[in-house]
N, C-alpha and C positions, 0 to 999 in steps of 0.2 A: 706881583712880578711874573713875567711870562718868559719862558724859555722857548725859543724858536729853533727848529731843526733845519738841516739842509733840505732843499727841494729834492723830492724823490724818496725821502725816508718814509717808510710805510706807517700806516695808522696803527698796525699791530705793535710795532716797536715803540711808538709813542705811548700807547696804552700800557705796555709792559713797564715802561719807566714810571708812569704814574702809580701803578700798583706796587712796584718794588719799593718806591720811596715810602709809601705808607707802611708796608710790612717791615722795612728796615727801621723805621721810626719806632714801631712797636717793639722791636728787638733791643732798643736802646741805642741805636746808632744816631748820632746827632745830625739830623738832616731837616730840610725844609718840608713843610706839610704841603702835599699836592692836592689840587682841587679838581679841575676839569680840563678837557682838551679843547683847544680853539684852532681856527684856521685863519691865516693871514696871507692872502694871495695864494701862491702855490706851496706855501710852507705850513706845516702843522706845529703846534706848540702846546705846552702844559702851563696852566696857571698855578703858581705857588704862592704861599703866604708872603706878604711884603716883608722883606728883610732889611732892617737898618744895619747893614753890614758892608764891609769892604772885601773886594776880591783879594785873596791871599797873595797872588802873584804881584798885584799892585803894591801891597805893603812891603813885600820883599824888594821890589825894584827901588823903592824909596828908602831902603834900610839895608843895603848890601853889606855893611860892616858887621851885621849881626846874623850871618847865615847860620851859624851853629845853633843859635836860639830858635830860629825859624825851622830848622831841621828837626829839632826836638818836638815842635808842635805837630808837624806832619807825621813823625814817628808815633807820637801818642795817639793821633787819630787812627793810624793804621792798626795799632794794638787794640783799640776799641772795636774796630770792625772784625778783626781776626779772633777776638774773644767771643763774639756772638755765635749762636748756634741756631740753625734753621730747623726747629723741631716740627714745624708744620709742613715741611717739604715744599715751600713756596718757590724757592730759587732754583735755577737750573744748575746742572753740573758743569763746572768750568772746563773740564777736559772735553766733554761733549761739544761745547762751543768751539774749542780750538780744533778738534778733529773735523768739525764741519767746515771751518775755514780752510784747512789743508785740503779737504776734498774739493772745495770750490776753486782752489788755486792750482789744482793738479796739472792743468794744461800750461801753466805759466812757469813751471820749474822742470828741470830734468827729473826723470823718475827716481834716480838715486838720491836726489836732494829731498824729495817728498818722503821717501822711505826713511831716510836718516832722521828727518824731523818727527815723523810719527814714532819712531823708536825712542827718540829723546823724550817725547811727551809721555810715553809709557813708563819711562824711568823716573818721572816725578812721582813722589809718594801720593797716595790718595788719602785725604783727610776730610773731616767734617767742618772745617773752619769756613766762615764767611769771607769772601773776598770781593773787592770793589771792581777790579779790572780796568779802571780808568782813574786811579787815585793820584792826582797831581795838584799843584798849587792853583791852577786855574779852574779846578772843580771843588774848591774850598772857599767858603766865605768866613770872614772873621767878625764875630759880633761880641762886643764886650770882652774881647781877649780870648774868646773860645771859638773853636772851629765848627762850622756847619758844612757838612759834606753834601754836594749836589751831584747831578748827573748819575743817577742810580740805574740806568737802563741795562747795564751789564752785570749788576750785582749777582753773585753766584756762590756756589759752595765748592771748595777745593783747597789745594795747598796754598798756604800763605805766601809761598815763593812767587806766585804769579804777580802780586802787587809790587814787590821790590824789582822784579824783572821789568815791569812797566815803567818804573822810575828811571831805569837805565835807558829805556826807549826815549824818554823825554829829555833827560839831563845828561846822558852818558855819551853822546856822540856829537861833539862840537863840529865835526866835519860836515854833518848833515844839517846843522843849524835848526834842529827841531825845537830846541829849548826857546830860542828867540821867537820862532813862529808861533808856538803854543802859549808861551808865558810872557814873552817880551823881556825876559831876564837874559842878560848877556850870556852867551854860550859858555865862556870860560868860567864865569861865576856859577853857572848852572852845574858844571862838572864839580866844582868845589862844594857846592850845596849837596850834590849827590853823595859824595864820599862821607860828609858829616852825617847825612841822613842814614846811610847804611850802617855806619859805626854806632849811631845811637839806637837804631831799631834792633840790631843784632846784639846789643849789649846785654840783654837779658835772655838771649837764646844761646843754645849750646854751640861749641866750636864745630861740631859735626854739621849742624844746620847752616852755619856760615860757610863751611867748606863746600857743602852741597850746592849752595847758591853760587859760589864763585866758579864751581865746575860747570854751571849751566847759565852763567850771566848773559852771554850773548844770545843763547837759544831762547831764554825767557824774554829777552828784549824783543826778539823777532816776532813773538806771538802777537803782541799788541799791534805791530805794524801790519802783519798779515790780516788781522781782524779788521783793521781800518780799511785795508784795501778791498775787502769784501763788502764792507758797509757803505762806502762812498765810491760809487763807480767812477766818478771823475778823477779820483786819486789813485785808482787801481794801478795803472801803468807805472807811475813814478815810485809808488811804494813797493811794488813787486821788484822793481829794479834795485831799490835800496837793499832789500833782503837778499836778492840773488847775487848782486855784485859786491856789496859791501859787508853784509852780515854773515853770509854763508861761509866765507873763508875763516872768519873768527869763530863761528860755531863749530866747525870741524877742528880747528886748531885747539880750542879749549878741551874738546873731547879727547884728542890725542894726548894733550898735556896731562890729562887725568889717568892715562894709561889704558884707554880703550881704543878699539879699532876705529878708524875713520870710515871704513866701509860699512857693510851691512852689520848692524849692531843688534844682536839678539838680547832681549832684556834678561834672559836667564843665563846667558853665557858670559859670566863675569867672575871675578874672584869672590870668595865668600864675603857677604855684605851684612851690615847691621841694619838697624831700624830705618836709617835714612840713606842707605845705598853707599856708604863709605866702608872700606875694609875695616873689620874689627877683630880679625884673627888671621894668623898666617895660614896659607893654603898652598900646597904644592900645585904648580900650574904649568901647562905647556901650551904652545901655540897650536890651535886647530883652526884651519880656515881663517887665519888672521884675527881670531878672537881669543880671549883668555878663557880656558875651560878648567874648572877645579877638578883635581884628581885625588884629593885626600879622601880616605875612607871615612873620615870623621869631620865632615865639613859643617855639621850643624844644620842650620836652616837652609832651605833650598834657595839659591841666589835668584833674585827677581820676584820671589813669592814670599818675601819675609813678612808681609802684612797678613798673609793667610795662615801662618804658623805651620806650613807643610814641612815635613822632614825630607832632607835629601836622601835618596835611596842608598842604602849601604851596599858595598860590594867593591870589586876591583875596578881600577880605571878602565874606561871604555876607549879603545883605540880610535884614532882619527878616521872619520868616514863610516863608522859602524854604528853610530847611535841613530835610532829611528828619526830624531829631529833633523839629522843631516840630510836625510832623503827628502825632507820637506823643502830644503833650500839648496837644490842642486847647483844654482848659480854661484854658491859660495865655494864649491869644491875646486881645488887647484888641479 
């Protein structure tokens, strides 16, 4: 079996996918074994083992009455990936990948949008889980009832949240018709499939983790779209337009709905937070420069640095405009 890439995709990217497929297989991720790189005209490709399997999207299209069952299959495949650990440090950091995309697209968005997206990315917890970053039903083959995951070129290490966010990119926007374009599954049924998929996947995760995902659903979905805009130059303009005109209003709205400022969002300037960034204790707070600033003398761990175990400095509340961090962000001052 040969997978061919779009014309213009670099040889480095193709070699990376070949290597990542082998390393993921060693980690226990069910994927096809890769062999060598070939060229067909102006397109590069990778030879994989011959699979006597069917594309998962095709199976779903012919069995739309059992969407919940198919959702369980994809959720189980995601759990397998997310339980793997990259002890050899082969795979790149997912956040680094997304930061690179934001840097490449800086001229395509207003500066305030890029800054907001960067801060939102900082808000996502850092973990050592493996993530696929392109996990959908057209990148899964079914052989003897079991999934085989393909398209491993973006396999990375980072928060599990990135994969459910990408599901929203594919199945969650019927208005954009992405589901039919990528999977040929009707968009309305794709949305139904998505909700069953999320319910099943998060069934063995905590409510805090589900809440954190819902707070960032549109933002997480935008990451995949922006990554594709950078990877495929021919699609850059329409994909950037999707994010800028359709997703950004939803991205800001979900942030405001969670009680955060829609403007400059400092990752440390929030209410006291727990392990996953959701409030876990009451804290007296007041508005400073349109963000929430904790003023309790006993706030516990420092907001935004909960993974580092650093303690919030003890002492009286600091008046607005007098903290040294405020001098770093003069544009925030009213």
